[in-house]
C-alpha positions in Angstrom: 35.3 76.7 14.3 36.8 79.7 12.4 34.8 78.6 9.4 31.5 79.1 11.3 32.3 82.8 11.4 32.5 83.0 7.6 28.8 83.4 7.1 27.3 86.7 6.1 29.4 89.7 5.2 28.7 93.1 6.8 26.3 95.3 4.8 24.3 92.3 3.5 21.3 93.3 1.4 18.1 91.9 2.8 14.9 92.0 0.8 11.4 90.5 1.0 9.6 89.0 -1.9 6.0 88.2 -0.8 6.6 85.8 2.1 10.2 85.1 1.2 13.3 86.8 2.7 16.3 87.1 0.4 19.8 87.6 1.7 21.9 88.7 -1.2 25.7 88.3 -1.8 26.3 85.9 1.0 30.0 84.9 1.4 30.2 81.0 1.4 33.7 80.7 0.0 37.0 81.8 1.6 37.6 85.5 1.9 39.8 85.8 -1.1 37.1 84.6 -3.4 34.7 87.1 -5.1 31.9 84.6 -5.8 28.8 85.0 -3.6 25.4 83.4 -3.1 21.8 84.4 -2.6 19.7 82.8 0.2 15.9 82.4 -0.1 14.3 81.9 3.3 10.7 81.4 4.3 9.8 84.5 6.3 8.1 82.7 9.1 10.5 80.0 10.1 10.1 79.3 13.9 13.2 79.3 16.1 13.1 75.5 16.4 12.3 74.7 12.8 14.5 72.6 10.5 13.7 73.4 6.9 14.7 71.2 4.0 17.2 72.8 1.6 18.0 73.1 -2.1 21.4 74.2 -3.4 20.8 75.7 -6.8 23.5 76.0 -9.5 23.0 78.3 -12.4 23.9 77.5 -16.0 25.9 79.4 -18.6 28.2 77.0 -20.5 30.7 77.0 -17.5 31.8 80.5 -18.5 28.7 82.7 -17.8 25.5 83.0 -15.9 24.6 84.4 -12.5 23.0 83.4 -9.3 20.3 86.1 -9.5 18.9 85.5 -13.0 15.1 85.3 -13.5 15.2 81.5 -13.6 17.1 81.4 -10.3 14.8 83.9 -8.7 11.8 81.9 -9.9 13.1 78.7 -8.4 14.3 80.2 -5.2 11.1 82.1 -4.5 8.8 79.2 -5.4 10.5 76.8 -3.2 10.9 79.2 -0.3 7.2 79.9 -0.4 6.8 76.1 0.2 9.0 76.0 3.2 12.4 75.3 1.6 15.6 77.2 2.2 17.3 77.8 -1.2 21.0 78.8 -1.7 21.7 80.0 -5.3 25.4 80.2 -5.9 27.9 81.8 -8.1 31.0 79.7 -8.7 34.3 79.7 -10.6 33.7 80.5 -14.3 36.0 80.0 -17.2 37.3 83.3 -18.6 39.1 83.8 -21.9 42.8 83.1 -21.6 42.6 82.0 -18.0 43.9 78.8 -16.6 41.5 75.8 -16.7 38.9 76.0 -13.9 38.0 72.3 -13.6 37.5 70.9 -11.0 37.4 74.2 -9.0 33.9 74.9 -10.2 32.8 71.5 -8.8 34.7 72.1 -5.6 32.8 75.4 -5.1 29.5 73.6 -5.4 30.5 70.9 -2.9 31.8 73.6 -0.6 28.3 75.2 -0.7 26.9 71.9 0.6 29.4 72.0 3.5 28.6 75.7 4.2 24.9 74.9 4.5 25.7 72.2 7.1 28.1 74.5 9.0 25.4 77.1 9.2 22.4 74.9 9.8 21.6 76.2 13.3 21.7 79.8 12.2 19.5 79.2 9.1 17.1 76.8 10.8 17.7 74.2 8.2 18.0 70.4 8.4 21.5 69.3 7.6 20.1 65.8 6.8 17.7 67.1 4.1 19.8 68.8 1.5 19.1 68.5 -2.2 21.1 69.9 -5.2 19.8 71.1 -8.5 20.9 73.1 -11.5 20.2 74.0 -15.1 22.3 73.3 -18.2 26.0 73.6 -17.1 24.5 73.8 -13.6 22.7 70.6 -14.2 26.0 68.9 -15.0 27.5 70.3 -11.8 24.5 69.3 -9.7 24.6 65.8 -11.1 28.2 65.5 -10.2 27.6 66.8 -6.7 24.8 64.3 -6.2 26.6 61.2 -7.7 30.2 61.5 -6.8 31.6 60.4 -3.4 34.9 61.1 -1.5 36.6 58.1 -3.1 36.0 59.6 -6.6 38.5 62.4 -5.8 36.3 65.5 -6.2 35.7 66.5 -2.6 37.7 69.7 -1.8 40.3 69.5 1.0 39.0 72.8 2.5 37.2 74.7 3.8 34.7 73.1 6.1 36.4 69.7 5.7 34.7 68.4 8.9 31.3 68.5 7.0 30.1 66.1 4.4 29.5 67.0 0.8 26.8 64.4 0.4 23.2 65.3 -0.6 20.0 63.4 -0.2 18.6 64.1 -3.7 19.5 65.8 -7.0 17.8 67.5 -9.9 19.3 67.9 -13.3 17.5 70.4 -15.6 18.6 69.9 -19.2 22.3 69.4 -18.3 25.2 68.6 -20.6 26.0 65.6 -18.4 27.8 63.3 -20.8 31.0 65.2 -21.6 32.4 62.3 -23.6 30.0 63.2 -26.4 30.1 67.0 -25.8 32.3 69.4 -27.6 35.8 70.1 -26.3 35.5 72.2 -23.1 37.9 75.0 -22.3 37.5 74.4 -18.6 39.7 71.3 -19.0 42.5 72.9 -20.9 42.6 69.8 -23.1 40.7 68.4 -26.0 39.0 65.0 -25.9 41.6 63.7 -28.2 44.4 64.9 -25.9 42.8 63.6 -22.6 39.7 61.4 -23.0 39.9 60.3 -19.4 39.3 63.8 -18.0 36.1 63.9 -20.0 35.0 60.5 -18.8 35.7 61.4 -15.2 33.7 64.6 -15.6 30.7 62.8 -17.0 27.9 62.1 -14.5 26.9 58.7 -15.8 30.4 57.4 -14.8 29.2 57.5 -11.2 25.8 55.7 -11.6 25.5 53.3 -8.7 22.5 51.4 -7.3 22.7 53.4 -4.1 23.1 56.8 -5.7 20.9 59.6 -4.3 17.5 59.8 -6.1 17.8 62.0 -9.2 15.1 63.9 -11.1 16.0 64.7 -14.7 14.0 67.3 -16.7 14.6 68.1 -20.4 12.6 69.9 -23.0 11.8 68.0 -26.2 12.5 71.2 -28.3 15.9 71.9 -26.7 18.3 73.0 -29.5 21.2 73.8 -27.2 21.7 70.6 -25.2 20.4 67.5 -27.1 17.9 65.6 -25.0 20.0 62.5 -25.6 22.3 63.9 -22.9 19.6 63.3 -20.4 18.6 60.0 -21.9 22.2 58.7 -21.5 22.2 59.6 -17.8 18.8 58.2 -17.2 19.7 54.9 -18.9 22.9 54.6 -16.9 21.1 55.1 -13.6 18.4 52.7 -14.6 20.9 50.1 -15.5 22.6 50.5 -12.2 19.3 50.1 -10.3 19.3 53.6 -9.0 16.2 55.7 -8.1 15.8 58.0 -11.1 12.9 59.9 -12.7 13.0 61.4 -16.2 10.4 64.0 -17.2 10.4 65.1 -20.8 8.7 68.5 -21.1 6.8 68.6 -24.4 7.9 71.4 -26.7 10.0 73.2 -24.1 13.2 74.8 -25.3 16.5 75.1 -23.4 16.5 77.1 -20.2 13.2 77.0 -18.3 12.3 77.5 -14.7 9.5 75.9 -12.7 6.8 77.6 -14.7 7.5 77.3 -18.4 4.4 78.0 -20.6 4.4 74.4 -21.7 3.9 72.9 -18.2 3.8 73.9 -14.5 6.6 71.9 -13.1 6.1 72.9 -9.4 3.9 69.9 -8.5 6.5 67.5 -10.0 9.5 69.1 -8.3 7.8 69.5 -4.9 6.5 65.9 -5.0 10.0 64.7 -5.8 11.7 66.7 -3.1 9.0 65.8 -0.5 9.3 62.1 -1.3 13.0 61.9 -1.0 13.6 64.4 1.8 10.7 63.3 4.1 10.0 65.1 7.3 8.0 68.0 8.6 8.3 71.0 6.3 7.6 74.3 8.1 4.3 75.9 7.3 4.3 79.0 5.2 1.9 81.9 5.0 
């Protein structure tokens, strides 16, 4: 029960963005952790409403990025305007000269899922309709949250251990999901030559199963930062396993886009995917 009290710190900034309430710098990790989250809430949720939820994970090469970048604001605001609660998180990043942060960064993302369930009543959200999504490095982490299970060894021991880390759907925006073909990553503290198994276990396609949560993969055909073959590999593995997966190639889109890149409005696609795989009554919005 003590974890239920770890919700919003005193002095929380509360802002309104056209029909959307934003609670900034929410504490979702233990008190000693500096990382925070931003909550995007429809401003007219009724007391008895149970809104569907998206946990959003920013990108930045596992060493940079922020929960409140323009992309994150675009995604949080757009989905909240359509009746979703969105939690955009900061998580453990790799800093120069510091100890390797894997799998603490993944643990943080899974803890955020648990935090949402622990605070479902206060936030008027449905604990059985939680999706996860992320872009670039966040796409990798989102895929790992969606596809891994307790027996895979990545669920954190605490906090909120009484709650599940499972999600009902996932979205991977141009993620570097196959780390066996990626460059050596400082977050592991070892090269692929030194420890190929850690790279295999950190690759999303390793956990492709027939009953994996539905996954939506989006990737720009003009991406010069993360090769589209990363997404093709994950898509192929999930298809082979018989899982429910959708792959949207966004023509001429570069790396790092939100729901409204100039090449294509992705809101209908994303909303249709979430609505299909998290069915139920979504609260009406103004």
